[in-house]
Structure formats: C-alpha cells, structure tokens
C-alpha positions, -999 to +999 in steps of 0.1 A: +000+000+000+029+024+008+044+016-026+013+025-045+008+057-025+043+071-030+055+058-063+040+089-079+068+110-065+092+099-093+065+100-119+058+137-112+087+146-134+070+130-165+039+152-162+056+185-160+054+191-198+016+188-198+005+203-164+013+234-144+038+232-115+010+237-089-011+209-106+018+185-106+027+191-069-010+191-060-014+156-076+012+142-052-008+153-022-043+149-037-046+113-025-049+128+010-084+140-001-096+104-002-072+091+025-083+111+055-120+103+055-113+067+046-089+064+075-115+074+100-144+054+086-126+021+076-106+019+109-138+019+129-152-008+106-121-029+110-124-026+148-158-041+146-156-066+118-119-075+116-088-065+097-087-090+068-118-079+050-108-043+051-073-050+039-083-072+010-107-045-002-081-018+002-056-037-019-080-042-047-090-006-046-054+005-047-048-015-079-079+001-094-065+035-087-033+027-105-053+013-134-073+046-136-041+067-137-027+044-163-057+048-185-058+086-180-025+093-198-017+129-192-052+142-186-054+160-153-090+150-143-083+113-148-049+114-129-066+133-101-094+107-099-069+079-098-049+096-071-080+101-049-089+064-054-054+054-043-059+077-013-091+060-003-074+026-006-044+038+015-068+053+041-087+020+043-054+001+049-031+021+071-050+022+104-063-014+103-029-027+091-010-009+118-034-023+144-031-058+129+007-058+130+005-048+167-018-077+174+007-101+158+037-086+175+053-088+209+052-059+235+067-027+221+073-042+186+041-032+169+048+005+162+083-002+150+073-030+126+044-010+112+066+020+107+093-001+089+067-018+067+050+014+057+083+034+052+099+006+032+070+008+007+071+045+007+109+044-001+109+015-026+080+027-047+095+060-059+130+045-062+119+017-085+096+040-104+125+065-108+146+038-123+118+028-146+112+064-158+149+070-163+159+040-182+130+018-193+105+023-222+069+032-216+075+043-180+039+052-171+027+018-182+055-002-166+054+016-133+017+012-127+017-024-139+044-032-114+022-019-086-008-039-099+013-070-100+025-065-064-011-062-053-020-095-069+010-112-053+000-098-019-036-107-019-031-145-010-007-135+018-032-113+034-059-139+029-039-165+049-026-142+076-037-150+112-062-125+127-062-129+165-088-114+187-111-099+161-135-126+151-168-110+161-151-085+184-172-055+193-159-020+189-155+003+220-183+025+232-164+056+222-160+071+257-124+058+261-115+070+226-129+105+233-109+106+266-077+097+247-083+123+220-090+150+244-062+142+269-036+169+275-007+147+262-025+140+230-035+176+224-001+191+232+023+164+220+006+145+192-016+171+175+012+197+170+039+172+159+019+147+138+016+170+107+054+172+106+056+135+100+047+138+063+053+176+063+090+169+068+091+139+044+072+155+016+092+187+017+123+166+011+110+142-015+084+163-034+092+200-029+130+203-029+136+181-061+114+206-080+135+235-067+169+219-073+178+213-110+187+176-115+193+178-153+187+147-173+185+126-141+153+142-127+132+111-123+159+089-107+171+118-087+137+123-073+135+086-065+169+087-048+158+118-027+127+098-016+148+067-008+173+088+013+145+106+031+126+075+040+156+052+044+168+076+071+134+074+086+139+036+090+175+040+102+167+063+131+140+041+147+163+022+170+175+056+183+138+066+188+133+035+210+164+044+231+152+079+235+117+067+245+134+047+273+149+079+286+115+097+287+084+098+265+092+135+256+127+128+243+118+113+208+092+140+202+116+168+210+144+153+191+122+148+161+110+185+162+146+196+166+153+177+133+123+195+117+136+229+126+172+222+115+160+204+084+137+232+073+165+258+077+188+237+056+159+232+031+156+270+029+193+272+021+189+244-004+162+263-022+183+295-022+214+279-036+200+250-057+227+228-042+224+190-047+247+184-017+224+204+005+194+185-010+209+153+004+216+169+038+180+182+039+167+147+030+187+131+059+175+157+085+139+157+074+139+119+070+151+117+106+123+140+117+098+118+098+110+085+114+113+099+150+079+115+150+061+087+133+073+059+155+070+079+187+035+091+178+024+056+170+039+042+202+022+068+224-012+064+207-011+026+208-001+026+245-030+048+254-057+032+232-079+002+243-077-028+219-113-022+208-104+013+197-069+005+184-074+010+147-095+041+151-070+058+174-042+050+150-064+063+121-069+096+139-031+099+143-025+091+106-051+116+096-032+143+115+001+132+099-014+136+064-021+173+070+016+176+062+009+167+026-002+202+021+033+216+028+048+211-007+018+227-023+021+256+001+058+260-008+049+261-045+018+284-041+034+308-016+066+308-035+049+331-061+044+357-033+077+351-015+107+330-024+105+293-016+135+298+007+115+323+028+085+299+029+107+271+041+124+292+067+089+302+080+082+265+083+111+263+107+093+289+128+062+266+129+086+239+141+096+261+170+059+264+180+056+226+179+087+224+202+071+248+227+040+226+227+060+195+236+073+214+266+038+220+277+030+183+272+057+173+297+064+204+317+096+200+338+088+165+352+113+141+365+122+111+344+102+088+365+071+110+363+075+113+326+075+075+323+044+073+344+026+098+322+037+079+291+022+047+305 
C-alpha cells in the first residue's frame, strides 16, 4: 500500500510538460483527499468486523486507482481521480494494518514494525519508479503495472494471515477513545507534531527536487531523494526507541529539533539549488519523519484500548497527512515570496511545535514522565 501511495513521487517529473507546476505538486498530495475520510471510517469498521476484509478490499481498490491513472494518460482530471482512489485505498489500509501488525507482534514491537513496513513501501515505490522512468521504455505503463502485479501477489498472503482477537469483536463504546483524543498529552504532544511526519518527508521528497535542477536525471534523482529521506526514517527508529526509554518526551523533542534544522537547511537548499544540501536536507527531514512517526504511534497505541486501536491510529495518521499540504504551500506561496522564505517560515512553525511538547511534559522528573507515558 505504501508503494502504490508514494511511487507517484518519481512519476511527477514526467507530467511537467503537460501540467502546471502547482497541478503537478498538488497531484502528489491529492490522494490525502480520499485518504483522511477513509482512515476514520474504515478503521472503525475494522475494529468491529476485523482487519482482513478491510485490507483485502483496500488492496483491490489500490490496484484500481493505478489502473485509472494508467488509462488517463496525461489528462489532469483522470490522474486526479486515480490519485484520490489510491488515497481511499491507503486510508482504508493504514489504520487497520497498523493495528493488525501490533496484534501479531510482541510488546513494544508493533509501532516499530508497522513504521518499517510502511516506510519501506514509501521508499521502494519511488526508487523503483524513478529507475523505470529514467531507463526503461513506456515508464507510465511499466510503473503502474508493477504496482498492480505487487497487489496481486500480496492478496493471497493477506488472505492467509492470522487474525487474533477480532472474530466478532465489538468496537469500543467511544468514551475511552474520546478521553484519549481530548487528553492533555494527545493535544499538546501528538496534535502539533503529527503534521510534521509527512510535512518533513514531503518537503524533502516532493518540494525540494522541484527546486533543485537535476538535469537529465530528474526522475531517478527524485526517487533517490525519496529513498534517502525514507531510508533515514527507518534507520533512526532504534534511536527513537532508546530515546523513549529515557522519557516519552525525548523522541518527540528530538524529532521536532530535526524538523527545525531540516527546514532551515531546506531553505538554504532552495536559495542555492545545491544538490549536496538537498541530500543533507533529506537526511535531516527523514530523521524527523522517522522519529515523530514511531514515537507518535507508540504513544497512541499505548493509550488506546484494543477495541479502539485501529480508530485511534487512524486519527493519528489523519493528523500526519495534513503535512501533505506543505509542498503545495511551498509552490503556491513561492509566487508571493521566495521558496526559501516559505521554508524558513516552516522552521518557525517547528519552534511552536517544540514549545507545545514542553507544555505536554512540563519539567517533570524522568520517573514522572515515564508514568505519564504509561
């Protein structure tokens, strides 16, 4: 599912001759239009009726979305419709799949495994598509057919996967979920930092490759930027776990510090069009992505009841996908100010998120912080 959602990052380069810059960047994030409502609806359905049915339907819908984009050619309405379908499929999958992985994992392993699985797909999709676009014939056809083939290979694996604890399980009454979503730690730690999960990642893999000339290697260069960003997000996860043992606040604050530094370097990258700084930005913003994703998931999963697990995770993912608006804002506001100024302003928003994490855990001892996290 992550592959199908993110492979479009490398294919963006191939649509630039037919569509405007804002249209092209908007198409990358357009799947969030379908994703966010599907996240919230289908997660609740999977809490009541089980994970397998939802995941199988989501996989088939994802393949349908790729087929629609393939048939659309370079027509903006058709590509937009396909991206929204892909978004609905991703939204139907991410919350239930994350909860399912947690149910099949040992204590403390669920968030890490779900993050690695999702991020691996996010990284591999644009990298392989970039290679296809750069060196193989008929790149649109080949890229989307690869995704459809992967879906067909995955369907029997999902069909046979064990599903403990959800045959006929009833969903929660909603009271515990409302208490979680209105708790101080959720409102001050999760809500302000979650949009930076994909905000940081998409700035590195969608906005900056447009601003830095990559010459004849634009598609594979975009894919490489995505792979570096998301590969770093995987690499920092053991560090995130060690930070979480120190205190629940540590991975959040370290992730936001990476956001602030990464956005400042991204502003410098946009101002200088430096490929070297593009790589540095990808590493910093990828670190922010990985730290904030795994720490947010761990906190939400630790606070949610099993009957509300997928729904709670879906709310978290919905907040993270607000960040998909960031590359569009960089392009749109770049016509009023320079992209470097817009990115530097993003660092200012990161400072506000850091202040909010201080409010979430205000000057507590390490032991008290651990108790609040539990």
